[in-house]
C-alpha positions in Angstrom: 0.0 0.0 0.0 1.1 3.6 -0.7 1.9 5.8 2.3 -0.9 8.2 3.2 -0.6 12.0 3.3 -0.5 13.6 6.7 -3.4 15.5 8.3 -6.2 13.7 6.5 -9.7 14.7 7.3 -11.6 12.2 9.4 -14.0 11.3 6.5 -10.9 10.4 4.4 -9.1 8.5 7.2 -12.2 6.3 7.8 -11.7 5.0 4.2 -8.0 4.6 4.1 -6.5 4.4 7.6 -5.2 1.1 8.7 -6.2 -0.6 5.5 -4.1 -3.1 3.6 -4.7 -4.7 0.2 -5.4 -8.4 0.0 -2.4 -10.5 -1.2 -2.6 -11.7 -4.8 -3.3 -10.3 -8.2 -4.1 -6.7 -7.3 -7.2 -7.5 -5.2 -8.5 -4.3 -3.8 -10.7 -5.9 -1.1 -9.5 -7.3 2.2 -8.7 -11.0 2.3 -10.7 -13.2 4.6 -8.4 -15.5 6.5 -11.1 -18.0 7.4 -9.0 -20.4 9.3 -8.6 -21.6 12.9 -4.8 -22.0 12.8 -1.7 -21.1 10.7 1.0 -23.5 9.5 4.7 -23.1 9.4 7.4 -25.0 7.5 9.6 -25.8 10.4 9.2 -26.4 14.2 11.7 -23.6 14.8 9.6 -21.0 12.9 6.5 -21.8 14.9 8.5 -21.9 18.1 9.9 -18.4 17.3 6.4 -17.0 16.8 5.1 -18.5 20.0 8.0 -17.1 21.8 7.5 -13.6 20.4 10.8 -13.5 18.6 9.2 -13.5 15.2 6.0 -11.8 13.9 3.2 -14.1 12.8 -0.2 -15.7 13.6 -0.6 -19.0 15.2 -4.3 -19.4 16.2 -7.3 -17.2 15.4 -8.2 -17.1 19.1 -5.1 -15.0 19.6 -4.9 -13.2 16.3 -5.9 -13.3 12.6 -4.9 -11.1 9.6 -8.5 -10.2 8.8 -9.2 -9.4 12.4 -6.0 -7.5 12.8 -6.9 -5.2 9.9 -10.2 -4.3 11.6 -8.3 -3.7 14.8 -5.8 -1.3 13.1 -8.6 0.6 11.3 -10.7 1.1 14.4 -7.6 2.1 16.5 -6.8 4.7 13.8 -10.3 6.1 13.9 -10.3 6.4 17.7 -6.8 7.8 17.7 -5.6 4.9 19.8 -2.3 3.0 20.2 -4.0 -0.3 19.2 -7.1 -2.5 19.6 -8.2 -6.0 20.5 -11.3 -7.2 18.8 -13.8 -9.5 20.6 -16.8 -11.6 19.7 -19.3 -9.0 20.8 -19.7 -5.7 22.7 -20.4 -7.6 25.9 -17.3 -9.7 25.4 -15.3 -6.5 25.0 -16.6 -4.9 28.2 -16.1 -8.2 30.1 -12.5 -8.5 28.8 -11.7 -4.8 29.6 -12.9 -5.1 33.2 -11.2 -8.4 33.8 -8.0 -7.0 32.4 -8.1 -4.2 35.0 -9.8 -5.7 38.1 -10.0 -9.0 40.0 -11.6 -10.4 43.1 -11.7 -7.8 45.8 -11.5 -4.8 43.4 -14.1 -2.2 42.6 -15.4 -0.4 39.5 -17.2 2.9 39.6 -19.8 3.1 36.9 -22.5 5.5 35.8 -25.8 4.0 36.8 -27.5 4.7 33.5 -25.8 1.9 31.6 -27.3 -0.3 28.9 -29.3 -3.0 30.7 -27.1 -5.8 29.6 -24.0 -4.0 30.9 -25.7 -3.1 34.1 -26.6 -6.8 34.7 -23.0 -7.8 33.8 -21.6 -5.4 36.5 -24.3 -6.0 39.1 -24.6 -9.8 38.9 -21.9 -11.7 36.9 -18.9 -9.6 37.8 -20.1 -9.2 41.4 -20.2 -13.0 41.6 -16.5 -12.9 40.5 -15.7 -10.7 43.4 -15.6 -7.4 41.5 -17.8 -4.9 43.3 -19.6 -2.2 41.2 -20.3 1.2 42.7 -23.0 2.9 40.7 -23.3 6.7 40.7 -25.2 9.3 38.8 -23.5 9.2 35.4 -23.3 13.0 35.1 -22.2 13.8 38.7 -18.4 14.1 38.8 -18.5 14.7 42.5 -20.3 11.4 43.0 -17.5 9.5 41.1 -15.0 11.2 43.3 -16.8 10.2 46.5 -17.1 6.6 45.3 -13.4 6.1 44.5 -11.4 3.9 47.0 -8.0 2.3 47.1 -9.6 -0.8 45.4 -11.0 1.1 42.4 -9.6 -0.2 39.2 -11.7 1.6 36.6 -14.3 4.3 36.0 -16.8 3.1 33.4 -19.2 5.3 31.4 -21.1 5.5 28.2 -20.7 8.5 25.9 -24.5 8.5 25.6 -26.4 6.5 28.1 -28.6 3.8 26.5 -31.6 4.3 26.9 -31.5 7.1 29.4 -29.6 9.3 26.9 -27.6 11.2 29.5 -24.2 12.6 28.6 -21.4 12.5 31.1 -18.6 15.1 30.9 -15.7 12.9 29.7 -13.0 15.6 30.1 -13.9 16.2 33.7 -14.0 12.4 34.4 -10.6 12.0 32.7 -9.1 14.6 34.9 -10.5 12.9 38.0 -9.3 9.5 36.8 -5.7 10.8 36.1 -5.6 12.5 39.5 -6.2 9.1 41.2 -4.3 6.9 38.7 -7.5 5.1 37.7 -8.3 4.0 34.1 -11.3 5.8 32.5 -13.1 3.3 30.3 -15.6 4.8 27.8 -18.2 2.8 25.9 -18.4 4.8 22.7 -21.0 2.6 20.9 -23.8 5.1 20.6 -21.6 8.1 19.6 -18.8 6.4 17.6 -15.6 8.3 16.7 -17.7 10.2 14.2 -19.1 12.3 17.0 -16.4 12.1 19.7 -13.0 10.6 20.3 -12.7 9.9 24.0 -9.0 9.6 23.6 -8.8 13.3 22.8 -10.6 14.0 26.1 -8.3 11.8 28.2 -9.9 8.4 28.3 -7.6 5.4 28.9 -9.7 2.8 27.0 -12.6 2.9 24.6 -14.9 -0.1 24.1 -17.4 -0.7 21.3 -20.2 -3.0 20.5 -19.1 -3.0 16.8 -22.3 -4.8 15.9 -24.1 -1.4 16.1 -23.2 1.8 14.3 -19.7 0.6 13.3 -21.2 -2.3 11.3 -24.3 -0.3 10.5 -26.2 -3.0 8.7 -27.1 -5.5 11.4 -25.2 -8.3 9.8 -22.4 -9.2 12.3 -21.7 -9.4 16.0 -18.4 -7.9 17.2 -16.8 -5.8 19.8 -13.5 -4.1 20.4 -11.2 -2.5 23.1 -9.0 0.4 22.0 -6.1 1.5 24.1 -6.0 5.3 23.8 -2.3 5.5 24.6 -2.9 8.1 27.3 -2.4 5.9 30.4 0.7 4.6 32.2 0.1 0.9 32.8 3.0 0.7 35.2 1.0 2.5 37.8 0.6 1.1 41.3 -3.1 0.2 40.9 -2.2 -2.5 38.3 0.6 -4.7 39.7 -0.6 -7.7 37.6 0.4 -5.7 34.5 4.0 -5.1 35.6 5.5 -8.2 34.0 3.8 -7.2 30.7 5.0 -3.6 31.1 8.6 -4.7 31.5 8.3 -6.6 28.2 5.9 -4.5 26.1 6.1 -1.1 27.8 3.0 1.0 26.8 1.6 -2.0 24.9 1.3 -3.8 28.2 -2.5 -3.7 28.4 -3.0 -4.7 24.8 -0.6 -7.6 25.4 -2.4 -8.7 28.5 -5.8 -8.5 26.8 -4.6 -10.7 23.9 -2.3 -13.1 25.5 -4.0 -13.6 28.9 -7.7 -12.6 28.8 -8.2 -13.5 25.1 -6.2 -16.7 25.3 -7.9 -17.9 28.5 -11.5 -16.9 27.8 -11.6 -17.2 24.1 -14.0 -14.4 23.2 -12.3 -13.8 19.8 -13.9 -12.1 16.8 -14.6 -14.4 13.8 -12.6 -13.5 10.6 -15.7 -13.1 8.4 -17.4 -10.9 11.0 -14.2 -8.8 11.0 -14.5 -8.5 7.2 -18.1 -7.3 7.5 -17.2 -4.8 10.3 -14.4 -3.4 8.2 -16.9 -2.8 5.4 -19.1 -1.0 7.8 -16.4 1.3 8.9 -15.9 2.6 5.4 -19.4 4.3 5.4 -19.5 5.3 9.0 -18.8 9.0 8.4 -21.7 9.5 5.9 -24.0 7.2 7.8 -23.6 9.1 11.1 -24.2 12.4 9.3 -27.5 11.2 8.0 -28.4 9.4 11.3 -27.9 12.6 13.2 -29.8 14.8 10.8 -32.8 12.5 10.7 -32.8 12.0 14.5 -32.9 15.8 15.0 -35.9 16.1 12.7 -37.7 13.2 14.4 -37.0 14.7 17.8 -38.5 18.0 16.9 -41.6 16.4 15.5 -42.1 14.1 18.5 -41.4 16.9 21.0 -44.3 18.9 19.6 -46.8 16.0 19.4 -49.6 16.1 21.9 -49.5 12.4 22.6 -45.8 12.3 23.5 -45.5 13.1 27.2 -41.7 13.4 27.2 -39.1 13.4 24.4 -35.5 12.9 25.3 -32.7 13.7 22.9 -29.3 15.3 23.7 -29.6 17.6 20.7 -32.5 19.5 22.1 -32.0 22.6 24.3 -34.4 21.2 26.9 -32.1 18.1 27.5 -30.4 18.6 30.9 -27.0 17.6 29.4 -27.3 19.6 26.2 -24.5 22.0 27.0 -22.1 19.1 27.6 -23.3 17.3 24.4 -22.7 20.5 22.4 -19.2 20.7 23.6 -18.3 17.0 23.2 -20.2 16.2 20.0 -19.7 19.4 17.9 -23.3 19.8 16.8 -24.3 16.2 16.1 -26.1 14.2 18.8 -26.5 10.6 17.6 -29.4 8.5 16.4 -31.0 7.5 19.7 -34.0 9.1 21.2 -36.8 8.0 23.6 -40.4 9.0 24.0 -42.9 8.5 26.8 -46.5 7.7 26.0 -49.5 7.2 28.3 -48.8 3.6 29.4 -47.4 0.3 28.1 -50.5 -0.4 26.1 -50.1 2.9 24.2 -46.4 2.0 23.6 -47.4 -1.4 22.2 -50.1 0.2 19.9 -47.6 2.8 18.7 -44.9 0.1 17.9 -47.4 -2.2 16.2 -48.6 0.6 13.9 -45.2 1.7 12.7 -44.6 0.5 9.1 -41.0 1.6 8.5 -39.4 0.9 11.9 -38.4 -2.6 12.7 -39.3 -3.9 16.2 -36.1 -5.6 17.4 -33.4 -5.6 20.0 -30.7 -3.6 18.3 -29.5 -0.1 17.5 -27.4 1.5 14.7 -28.9 -0.1 11.7 -29.4 1.6 8.3 -33.2 1.2 9.0 -35.1 2.8 11.8 -35.5 0.5 14.8 -37.9 0.6 17.7 -38.3 -1.3 21.0 -40.1 -1.2 24.3 -37.1 -1.6 26.7 -39.0 -2.5 29.9 -40.6 -5.6 28.4 -37.6 -6.8 26.4 -33.9 -5.9 26.9 -34.5 -4.7 30.5 -37.1 -7.3 31.5 -34.7 -9.2 33.8 -33.8 -6.1 35.8 -35.6 -5.4 39.1 -38.0 -2.3 39.1 -35.3 -0.4 41.0 -32.7 -1.3 38.5 -34.9 -0.3 35.6 -35.4 3.1 37.2 -31.6 3.4 37.6 -31.0 2.9 33.9 -33.9 5.2 33.0 -36.5 2.6 31.9 -40.2 2.7 32.6 -43.3 0.9 31.2 -44.2 4.1 29.3 -40.8 4.4 27.5 -40.1 3.6 23.8 -36.6 3.8 22.3 -36.0 4.7 18.6 -32.8 4.2 16.7 -33.3 6.5 13.8 -32.1 5.2 10.4 -31.2 6.6 7.0 -34.7 6.8 5.4 -36.0 10.0 3.8 -36.9 12.0 6.9 -40.4 13.1 5.7 -41.3 9.4 5.2 -40.3 8.7 8.8 -42.4 11.7 10.1 -45.5 10.5 8.2 -45.1 7.0 9.6 -44.7 8.3 13.2 -47.7 10.5 12.8 -50.0 7.7 11.6 -48.7 5.4 14.4 -49.3 8.0 17.1 -52.8 8.6 15.8 -53.6 5.0 17.0 
């Protein structure tokens, strides 16, 4: 591949950054290394790769050329040092936390997490001996008060899903640096098209790449990006010291790949990596349309008499609008929520929609709709649902790329029911 010019605009970098041509007769597309393992001519060659003295791939659970290209491209978009891809977004969050914390440790997290993430922290990881301390996601003082000597991470979402609150990432990064704690930011809902947490001081960025990065609902995947801003030799992470001595600032990535990934096996499949890389190439133009459409839908729903509350960070009435303006530079994502009279009204509204697909997903080219309380958050207790911003009257929309007036007409006829 030819070397790229310096100072490319983001929209150009998303197409070219981290990309390599497939080997062979000038193939322009990425090759799919659909294999479990990689063969070497001699025992000495394979031994050298296992020992780290020679570059190469040995087993797809640890690394794969197709997966590696996706990792390079995403790391370039997030401005990070490198990335480790995982089988799903939940696998990425689990791996990130387990790379930082163990039994007896704590994680401070914004309480308005995606329901699956909240359950992971409050049930599965708690059973592993990792204690979550949930605080109001936008209250920096609450994070400060929750920090202890056992805290190994601060975890937030750039846009809470489905509460749609927006934490001040720069303020949280300052707090995290002050205490030598890694700030982990789930950037799934915003994507690097809206914000790079690395530029605001985050240590790690995680993604459910199945969502906006893929953009077409065709593949599961997740990723962890090391932002290159954190010193992994710090006293809170003694388990990383042997890796730091060998790999220096690549210590966390090495630990993720050669310890967590090797032992737990949550690797990304090569074909899924291929699909996710294709999705990355249209991320810039898709997010532009997602945001423009969502703004129009939000204005329409906010004025509708049957909508009791409309929540969207791009509206001045949103309590975190000023933070969202500063962090997202005028674009506010594709997610919004509306409250109707009761659950029955929500079901009638969803059933009447003709363009929106009723399913448990976000970030598709098509508009998606769901009733969170009866689906993705049904296993949470009533108190837990309130914590993550879910009630029986709430509907979540992930606005797609359709012609906006068509969406507005569909919403109007559905609300008329």
